[in-house]
N, C-alpha and C positions, 0 to 999 in steps of 0.2 A: 397783396400779390400781382404780377403782372398781367394788363388786360387789352384787350384787342376789340374796339365798337367797330362791327361792319355796317356799310348804309350802301342800299341801293335806291336809287330817286330819280324824279325828273323824266321818266319814262313811261313805265309799267308798272303797277304794285309793287310800290316805294314798302322799303323793310329797313329794318335793324335789328341786330344780331350780335351778341356779348361774348367771348369768350375770355374766361379769365383763367388763368395755369392753366393752360390747354382744355380746359372744357367747357364746353357748351352751356354758359348759365342760363340765356334767355335768347328768346327770339323773336318776331310778329312783323306780322303786316299790316301797316299804316291805316288801312281799309277797315279794320276795326273795330280800332276807338273813331276815326273820323267818320264814320259810316257811311262814304261815299264808294262807291265801287271800282276795285282797281285805282284808288288816290293815287295820283305819281308827285305831288307835294313832297317838301322835303320831311321826313319820317319825326316828326317834332313830337306827337305821343310814342309812338312804338322806340324810340328812343327814349326817353323818358321812365317807361316802363321795365327797359333792360339794365339803363341804370339803376334804376328802387331797386329791381331782383337782387340783385349785386349789393347794392347798401353803397355806391361808390357816387362818386360827384360827378358831372364834367372835367375838371380839372385832375381827376384820379385817375382817368385813362392813360395809358401808354403811349396807345395808337390809335389812329383814325384810318381806318380801308375803306376806300369807295369802289365799288364793284367794277370799271370800267375807266377806259382813259380819256376821258372827255374831248384833248385837241385831237386823238387819231381819228375819235369819230367825227368831228366838224371836217377831219382834213377828207374824209370821206366824203360827207353831205356835199362839200366845193366839190371834188373832182366829181363825184355824180352830176352836180349843175352841170358845169364846164362841158361833159360828155354829151349833154343830151338836149342842150342851150341851143337854142332858145323856149325848147317846150317846157323845160321844167320849172321854170321861173314861178308859175304859182304856187307849186310846190314849196321849190324855196324859200320864199317869201312866207309862207306860211311856220316854214319851219324856224325861221332866223331871228323873228324874236324873242324865243323863251333861251334862245341860244346866247343872246346878244346880252339880255339881264343873267342869266341865271348859271348857265351850262357850262359856257366860257371864265365862268369866275368861281368855280367851285368850293376852292380854297376860302372864300368870302366868305358862301355859302354854308359852308359845313360849320364854319366857325359861330357864325350869323346863328346857326339853326343852335348850335349847344351852348346861346347865351353868352359867346362872349370867353365862356372859360377854358377852354377848351388853347394851349399854346404850342403842343409838338407838333412830331410830325404827322401828316396827312402822306400816304399812300395810296397808289394807283396802281393796282392788278390790272392786264387786261381783259374784259367782260369775258373770254372764254375758260382763262387761267381761272377764273373767279366760278363760274360754272365747274371747271372739271375741279379744282380743291374740297366747291361742295359735295361732288361722286364719291372722292378717292379717300377722303382723310378722314369723315365718319364711318365708314366700311369698316367693316369685318376683320379687311385685306392685308396682311403686308406687304403684299405686292399684286396687280392687277393691271388689265389693261384700263385707258380711259376713253370715251366716245361722248362727245358734247355737241347735239346739234339743234338749233334754234333757227329762229328768224334774221339776225342778224346782229354781231356786234359790232366793235370798232366797222374791219372788215372780214371777220370770217366769218363764216355760216352754221361751219362744223372744222372739231378738230379732234385728234387721236391723238394718243400717247400710251406713257406710262406712267405709274407710280409706283413706288418704290420704299418703302419704310416714312421718313420725313417729306420725301420731296417727291413732285412731280413733275415731269418732262413731255410735254406737246413736242410732235414732231413732224405733224403733218396737217396744213389745213385745207377746207374752201373757201374761195372768194366769194361776198359780193359782187355782184346780186344774185349769182347762181342760187339759193340757199333750199332749201327741203319745207323750212319753217315758211318763205315766203310765198313757195308754191302749194301749199296746205292751204294756206289765209285766203288766196285769191279764191278758190276753190269754195272757202267759208263765204267770204265776199260775196261770190257769184250765185250763192245758194240762197243769200237773202241774211246769213245770221254777223254777226257785228265783229268782226278781226280782234284777235288778242283774247276772245271772249268764247267767241262761238265756235271755235274748232271743237269741244266736245261734244255739241248739239249735231256737228257731222259728222265725227264718228258715232254717234249713237242713232245717228241716221240710216249710216251705211249699211247695215242687216236688213232695214225692209227691200234694196233698191240689186239689181243685178250691173254689175262691173260692164255695161256692155261699152264705154267708152274709153275703156284700161288702153284699148289699141290706139285710138286715138289721140291720147294724150302722150303713152311713149314717141308715137312717129311724127306728131306734131308738134310739140311742146318741150321736149328735153330729150337730148342726145344720154344713156344709160353707159357710163364704161364698169367694166369686169367688176372692180374696186370699190362700185357703189358713184365712186368722181360721175359729173354729170355737168350737163351745159343748158339754160334754158334759152328756149326761142325769145326772144326778148320781145320783139314784135306782135307777140300776145298779150305783154304783161304791160302794166303803167307804174309802177309802183315808185320805178327810177325819176317819170318826168310828170307825173300825173299826180291829182288827186283822189283817182280810184285804182283799187288791184288791177284791173284787166283794163284790156283796148276792147275796139268796135270789133278788131279780129277772133277774140277771144269768143265776142258774142256770135259771132255767123259760123262759126267752128261749130259750135253747142245750141244752134237753133235759136236764137232768141237774146233779148237784154236778160239781163239779171232781175233771177227774183226777188220783188220788193217785199223788205222786212214786214212781218207780220201775217202778209199775205197768205194764202192756202199753197202747200205744199204740191208739187205736183210728181207726176212719174218721172220727171227727168231728174228732178234734184237727189232724189234716192237713188235712181241709178249713178249718178254725176257722184254722189257721195261715196255709191258703193267701188266708184271705178278709179276714185283719187285715193281711197283709202287701202286699196291694194297695191297701186305703185307706190305707195308711201313705206309698207310693206316688203318690195321688191325691194326696194332700192336699200332701206333699212338693212336686210336681211344679207343684200351681198357687203356695204360699210364695215356688218360684223364680222364677217366671214374673214374678209379683207383685212381689218384689223388683228385678228386668231391669226392669221398666216406673219401678217407683220411684227409682231412681239411676242407668241408664241407663251402667250398666257394663256394660265385655266380661268380667270374670276376676271369679268369684266364690269364695270362701272360709269352710268351713264346718267347725264344732266343736261340740262337744256330744253326752251319749251317742250321740242320735240319729243323729249323724254314722257314727256305725261303722255306720248299715244298710247293707253295700254294694252290695247289689241294689237299691237305692232310690239309690244314688250313681252306679251302670250307665246307672241311666236318664236321671239328670237327666245327665249329662254326652251320653248318647246325644238326647235326647228334647228339654233344656231349651233357653234363649236364649245362655246362654253359651259365649263360645268357649273357656274352660280353666274347672275347677278345682282346687279346689287343698285337702284335707282335713289338719287335724291329726291327726296318726299316735297320739295320746295323747287322740283324743277326748274322752275323759271325764271322770272327776274329777279323774282322775293328772293329766291335761296343764294344768288348770289350775292347778297352781303353775309350771307353767312361763309360761302365759299371768301370774301375776300378778306375776312376776319380770321379765317383759318390758314390761306395762305401768307397770309402776314407772320402768323405765327407761327408755324413751320420751317417755310422755304423761306422765306426773308430773314423771320429771324435764328432759325436752325435750331428751334425747340426739337425736343427729342419725342413720339408717336408711338404708344402702345394700340394695336388693335385690341378693341372691345367685342363682347360679343353679348349679347347678338350683334348690336354694333355699335357706331356712339351717339348715333341722332334722339337716344332718349325716348324711343317712340314717337317723337318730336311733338310730345307736350313739351312743349318749350315758352308758353303763352301764359296768362296772369290767371290765379284762379279768385274767388270769393268766400270768406269765410261763412262759418254760422252766423256768426253774431250781427255778418254785414246785412247777411241775405236776413235773417227775420227781420231787421230791422229797417228793412226796405219794404219788405211786405205788409208786416203793419204799419211801416207810414201811408199806405194806399189801401189798407183793409181789406187786402185780398185775404181772404179763405185757404188756411193749409191745413197739413197733417205733420206731424214732425215725428219721424221714425229713425232713432237713433242705432236701433240695432239693423245690422248691415245685412244679416242674412232675412229678417224680418222685411228688410225694405225690397230689396234683390227678389222676393220672392212676391211681393205684392206689384211688383211692378211685372212681374213674369205672368202673373196671372192675369193682370190687366191688357198687355197684348194679346195673349194666348185670346181672350174674351173679343177679341178687333179692335182694340184701342189703339190709337195711335199718338205716341209717346213723345214729347221734347224731351231731352236729355242731358245734365248740364253739368258737368264731374270735372271737377281736379282742373289741371291745366290745360289750357286750350292749343290745339293743333296750330303748329306752323306746316302753312304749307295750302294748297288749295282745298282738299278733302279732309269731310269730318270724318276724325276714327276712335271716337266714340266717347268723346270729353265735350263735344256742341252738336248733336244728333238729331236726330229726328228717324224714330224705331217704330217698327210695323212686322207684324205676321207675315213672313214669305209662303207661308202656306195659302194663304187666300187671295183666291185669284183677282178678285175689286182690287186691293190695295195698290196698283200700281197707278189705276187709272186716279183712285180718293187721293192718294197724295200726290199726284201729279198735279191734278185740275182744284182740288179742293183747299190743299196744303201750301204746295208748293208754287202753286200760280203760274206753270209753266204747261211748256207744250206736251203731250200724251206721249209721245212717242219715245219722250226720254228714260232709260234704262235708270232701273236701282240699283244697289249693291247689295252681295248679303255679306252679311260680318258672319264667321263659323269659327268654331273649337277649331284650336291650329289640329289638334293631335284625330280629330274627325274628318279633315278637310280633301283627303283622298277619296273617303266613303262617297261623298257627293258631286267631286269635282275627276277630271281627268288633270292629275297629280301627280307627283313623287310622296309615297308619305310621310305625311308634319311639311309639308311645302312650306316655306314662309313667306307670307305676301302681306307683311302687316300694315303697308301703305296704300294700297288701294291700287295698286299700278302695275298688275298683272289682269289677264283676261284669259280664263280656260274654260275649257267645255262643259256640262254636267254632264256627268256619267250614263250614260246607257239606261241602266234600272232604274233612275230616276225619271228617264220620259216618259211622258204621258199620250201623246200626239202620234196617229200613226203617218209614215211619212208622204201617203197619197193624201192624207186632211191638210199637212203641211203645203204642199203645193198647188192645194185649187188655193189659196189665197194670195195675193200682191199685194205691196205697197204698205199702207199702214193699216190695212185692215188683216194684217197679221195681227194685229194686236188682239185680235176677236181670239184666236186660239192659246188655247191651254197647253205649254209643252212639259213640264214637272210639275212632279207634288211638292216643289217649289216655286211657284208660277209666277210672283210677284218678283222674282229676282232674276227669273231664266229670261235672256230676250230673246229676238225672236231665232235669230240662228242657234238657239241653245246654248250659249254660253253666258258667261257670270263675270263681273270685275269685281274679285272675290278680297275680301281682308279677311287676314289671317287674327285671330283674337289668341292669347296665351298670356297665363298669370304673375310672369314677369314683366309684360309690359301695359299689361292693361286693367290691373285693378281692379277695380268695382262693376267698370262693363264686363269682365270674362266671369267674375262670382253672375254677375243677371243672366249671361249666355247658360250658363252651368245650372243658373235656377231656370231659366227656360226650357232646358233638355232634360232635366230633370221631371218639369210635368208635362212637358210631350212626348218627347221622347227625337224632338228634333231641337238639331245642335246651329239654327239659322236665324239671323233674323237679317230684316231690311235695317241698312243702315244708311242713312241720305242724310245731307247738309240742313244744317239746322237754320235755316233762313227761307226766304221766298224769292222771288224771280226780282232781279233787280236789285237784292239788296244784297250788303254783304255776310257774313257766317256770324252770326251771334257771339259777341264777347263777353256780354258781362247780363244781372240778372234781369238785369231792365227791359232788354233787349228783348232777352228768352221772354217774357212776361209780354212784352208788346206783341210779338210775332204768337202767342199761344192765345192774346187775347183776338187777333187779326184773323185769326185762320180758324179753319175745323177741325184742329188738333183737340184733343179728348182730354189730354192729362198732360200735366209740366212736372218733371223733377230735378230739381236745383238739388244739388247736394244731398241732406237726409231730409227735403221739404215735396210735400207730394200735392201737387194741387189739382185737382178736378174740375173738368170745362164746367158741369153742373151747377155747381157751388158759385162759380165769379160770377162777375156783374156781368147782363147783357148790353153791350157799345157800339155806337159805327163807330166805321173807322176811326172817323173824326172825333169822336169821344175819348177810342183810346187813345190818340196822340194826347188829348188836353189830360187825361187823366195819367198818363206817365212822365208827363212834366215833374209831377210832385217826387219822384222817382230822384232818389241820390246818386249822383253818378260817378262821386268823388271816387 
């Protein structure tokens, strides 16, 4: 059967995706195999996995599609340096070696990465074409508007157009250096978080502050048009010509230098986060309304890194003019690999497309899985005590009872998720009704900042009972924020107003407090039988036991590490944290029965695991 291998690499979150006869067979980020967070190297192991899943060799691939045009991107790098010379010389020198070694020789790098076995055509769509293809082609729509927004591709930082049948057409673009993604990342950097990974933290911090700087941002940093296009005042930014995101003028505007990473958060950072989040939402809503006017479509598809801003997505769904929206779960650069493959299959090769319900993304469960035989061998190899429970109903009932009793459960089931969210395949689960659970999971298991919110996984047919959504509102990819319904809120408005900043964490806001953020919102994941299998049955068992259809669902990893892929990584994380229970397929492991080891001993202990 004809196949297209999509690849993203050498910038951020390298990934591979394989489309065979028009069907998405496999997709995965390289970091999950290499265990290097946001691994940007050629995705050798992700490619190997995708080919293994399809049962083909590199020589049997028909096309390879890389997610952007490297020469056009290098053109932007050189033109930007010349425009800012000599100020940009240091950043130009920093970027040049990898371009000379790899990025200008991508055909060679790809063929070498495939072991010299692939000799056919390599295709290079544009960066935002790959994003647009990843948004539209797996969507359930026959026709839709498309909006892509990120930091920067080759030159474009945002594009819009339409998709119809098996083709997409992007008609408008916003160009570098005027970038909503770069603007948000500048505040990420200034607030002391890491660019390209700390944007989630900035979004999570925003509800603790007030948008006191929003008018200053609108007045000094950018000029926004009614259609959502804008121009940045580049005197406040350094990402074109320096090694930092912001300039000394930016520091003076916001009362001093950037916060040092890991230092205490102040009221300034919470207010800056609230301000840039509000401005970002305003710009996106203007863009969305303009796209609707221009295209006349009923549905909207979104991709690009900014499409991972689930707070903004919630407002687009509730306040925007479109009847429905569909967001690519791997909306960042990793999803570009999938988009490149789909763009080649449908757009360039002209193969027909039949929209699938609920969508063509297959729940985004596109990664590897382990079978019972290999799991048993691994566990027995290290003498890990376990209980094997072959009966699915008994397993889900047992795990539901453990969660209801206050245990934190690591949950590894089926194929790993593609994208940055854990969706019930590589998850850490807890009882959303427990008011202490947010702090416990953040500080003792995830080892991350206490202010970070957790997402609720909720049965889709009950989502409207707990959150302000339409009945059966589908949000399977954890990309929409919605308010908790008033009848589930518990704190009075006067109590809420007494608290400020991170002290707001002390207040209990609802009867599912562990997943209710300080502004009464939650990043919801709806769970249904067709997509989620055993995870759905676990939620049904928990609902039957407690009457509550909601669980905490957070990614199975600790701070600074990629989400676990294989049982070995799950067991290591289980031993190295205060997690109580690990469930890997049908195997249940309780912490109280496991060996008590130091972190160093854990590493040595797990070297015995087979990672093949």
